[in-house]
N, C-alpha and C positions, 0 to 999 in steps of 0.2 A: 504494500500500500504506500502511496506517495506521501510525502510530508504534508502537502496541501490537503490530501484526503483526511489525514489525521486531524489537522487543524479544523477542518470543516465539521467534523463529527464530534468535537470536544464537548459541545453543549449537550448532545444527545446521549453520550456515553461517558458517565462519570469515571474518570481514570485517576489512579494515583499519580502523583507528581513523578516524572521520570527525570533521571539525571540528564543534564544538558551539557554539551561541549561549549568551548569558548569561541569568541569572535573578537572584534577590536573596537577601536575608538568610535564613539557614538555617531557623530556626524560624518565620519569618514566613509562608513559603509553605504550610507544613502547616496553619497556622491559617486562611489565606485559602481553602483548599479548602472548608472548612465554610461560609464566607461565600457562596461562589459557588453552592452547592447551593440556597440559599434562593430564588435567582432563576432557576434553570434554565439551559438551554443558551443561550438568547438573551442573557442577561446575561453569561454566561461568554464567549460569542463576542465581545460588544462590548468586554469588558475585555481579553481576551487576544489578540485578533487583531492589534492593532498591534505586539505584541512576539514573535509566533510566526513562525518562518520557514516559508514555505509549502513543501509537498512538491514535489519536482521533477516528480513524476508525478501522475496524476489521483487525487483523494482518494477513498477507499472507506470504507464502513462497517466498523467492527470486527465481524467475524462471530462467530457463537456458538462455533465451535471455538476461536478465539483467546481468547475470554473464559474458557472452561473451562480452557484451558491456563494462562492468567494466574492462575487461582485454585487451581492445583495445588500450591502451596507454595513455588515458586521465587521468590526475592525480586526486586523491582525496586529498583535502587540509584539514589539521587538525591543528588548532591553539592551542598550548599548553601554558597554563598560570600558572605561579607560583606567588602566592601573599604573601605579607609581612603583614599578618593580625596581628594587635596588639590591645590591649585593648583600647577602647574609641577612636580609630582612623579609618577613612575609609581606606580600604585595597587598596593598589596600586599593580600594577603588577610588581614584581621584575624581573621576567623572562618571555620572550616571544619568542617562537620558532614556526615557521610555518613548518609543515611537509608536503611534497608532496609525496604521496604514489602511487606507480605504481604496482598494484597487478599482472598484467600479466608478467611483467619483474622482479618482486620481488626486486624492487629498492626503496630506501628511500632517499629523499633529504631534508636536514634540513637548514632552513634559520633563523639565530639568529637575533633578532631585539633588539638593545640596548635600555634600559629603558629610556634613555635620548633623544631618537629620537624626533626631532622637527616635529610636525604634526598638521594638523587641526583635532580637535575633533568635530564631528557633534553635533550641538546644542550649542556649546561654541564659545565665541568670541575670535578672535586672534589665534595665534599658541601656542602650549603647548607641554609638554613632554608626550609621549605616555603612560608612567607609570600612569599618572593621569586619563586616560580614565576609568580604572576600579574603581577608587575612585568615579568618577562622575556618572557612570552608570553600574558598574558591568561587567560581561563577555560579555553581549550583546553589550554594547557600545565599549568595547575593540575590539570585532569582527568587528563592523562597521568601527571603526577608522582604523583598519589594512586593511580592504578591500579597503577603500578609498586611503590609502597610497600606496598599491601595485597594485590596479586596477584589482583585481580578487575576485571571490566569494569563501568564506570559507564554507566548507561543515559541519564540526564538530569542536568542541573545547573541550579541556581538562583543568581542573583547580585543583590545590592543594595549600595548605598553608605550611608553614615551619614545623609545628608540624607533619603533615602527612608525609612529606618527611623524617624527622628524624626517625620517628617510623618505616617506611617501610624499611629503610636502616638497622636499628637495627634488625628487624625481619629476614632480609636476611643474617645476620651475618657480616655486613660491606662489604666494597669494597676495594680491594687492588690496590694501584697505587703508583707511585713515585711522591711525593710532591717536586716540582722542586726548591722551595726556602722557606726561612723563611717567614711566614705570621703571622703578629701580628697586631691586631686592637681591643683593649679591649672594645671599645664602642659597638662592635657587638659580643663580646665573641669569637673573632677569635684569636687563638694562636696555630699555627702549626709549627712543626719543619720540615726541609727538609729531604728527603730520602724515600725509599720504605717502605710502611706501610699499615696496614689495617685500614681504617677510619670507625669509628662508625657513627651513624646518625648525631650527633652534629658536629663532625669534617668534615664529608662529606658536610654538609650544609655550614660550614665555608669555605671549599675549593671552592665550586661553587659560593659563594657570594663575596669572597675577591676581592677588586679592589683598594687597597691602596698602589699600587706598582709603581705609575706613569704611568701605562698603561690604567687605568680606565676600561671602558667596553670592550675594545679590549682584554686586558689580561683576563678578566673574561669570555668572550665568549670562548676564547681558552681553558680555564680550564673546562668550562662546556662541551665542545665537547670532551675533553680528558676523563672526568668522564663518559660521556655517553658511550663511547667505552668500558671502563672497566666494567660498569654496564651491558651493553648488553651481554658481554661474561659471566659475573658472573651469571646472571639470567638463562642462558641456561644450567648451570651445573645441574647434577642429584640431588645434595644436596638440591636444591631449592624446590623440590617436597614436602619435609617434612614440609616446612614452610607454605603450602597452608592454613590450618585452621586459623592461625594467620593473614595471609595476607587478607583473606576474611573479617575478623572483621575490620581490619585497613582500608582497601580500602573502605568498605561500610560506614565507619564513615567519611572519609575525601575526597573521590573521587565521583564526579557526572559527568554525561555525557548525551549528547543528542543522542548518538548512541544507537540503539537497540541491544539486546543481540545477535541476529543472525548476525548483522553486525560486532560486536566485534569478534565473533568466526570466521567469514569469513576472516577478516584481519589476525587473528591469524594463520589460516591455511596457508595463503599465505606467511607470513613472519617468520614462525617458524624456518626455516633453515638459516635465514640471520645472518651474523656475522658483527662485527664492521667494517671490511674492506669494506663491501658492503653499508655502510651508508655514504653518501656524505654530508659534512658540508660546510657552507659558512656563511658569515655575511653581513648584509645590508651595502653596500658601502656608505661611507660618510666621514665626517671629524669633529673633535671637534671644537666648536666655543663658545665664550662667547657673548651673546646678551643681552643688558640691564642688565648686571651684573649676568646673569643666564647662566650656562653651558649647552650646548646642543650637541647632535650628529646630524649633518645636512646631510640628504641624498643627495647623488650625483646622480642626475636624469639620466645622460647618462650611468654611470656604473651600476646603479640599473636596467635599462632595460635589460642589458646583463644578469644579474643574474636572473631576472624574466623569460627571455626567456629559460634559462637552466631549471628552475623549471617547465616549461610547458610541457616538453617532456622527455622521458626516455633517459638515456645515451646509446650511441652505444656500444654494447659489442664487445671488441676487442679480 
């Protein structure tokens, strides 16, 4: 049975949570979908087969009924995980973004979850920061923790580390955007001047990670959303095609996913024409608080339900 078939039937057949494999940086995968379409299924298969877990049963084609059901308005949820892997340290999730994909409407809604969000991590005592879920149990525990926080079932996830992000941006020739302020934090090798410029991999990583401006995760989430918009438009340019061989090598090294190749290509065909204006961004509502000397982002339950309701259905086209 194909991955799409399993996703389509998840509401009708209550299933226990299955372990899921990894993928990479949140916004990076959405942009790579567009790149893959230019080269069709053969290129997609050569790039993604090294990192896709094979189905335990025989692979089948996604049938017409499944595709119609997939385009009926029910979202496909993808958790995008960016980790801060360092030598001799357990990797925490530095970036978490939940993507709600609506293939029929060709809409994408992104929910950024601050790394300091105070949550219950299954199997752990007390409340903790969601960033620690990955250190305790990898992508699988991160998915379970996010599902419990949001009250929904996540279909897929994507994971990357900092090195992969830097390398992919460099292969793409950098991303041009306006750096809105001076960003300086030497402890994390962040040193950016304001103004319109093309950011290489290291500077792009510095831009999306910086949070030493008094705004913490709020400011960082806003910058990540701004960078995603610029990246989405950049990847769609014709010049990206020439980068495919190098991208294949880099993505195969750093990116892993529980999506099947057919599923990746399916989503690519649906979202190839999307532009940055068609991607809706929001952040998990809440407020900063210090509890027992530790800084947290505390979710606001009432406001969070309104945001989740928006994620469950496509927006009305005006």
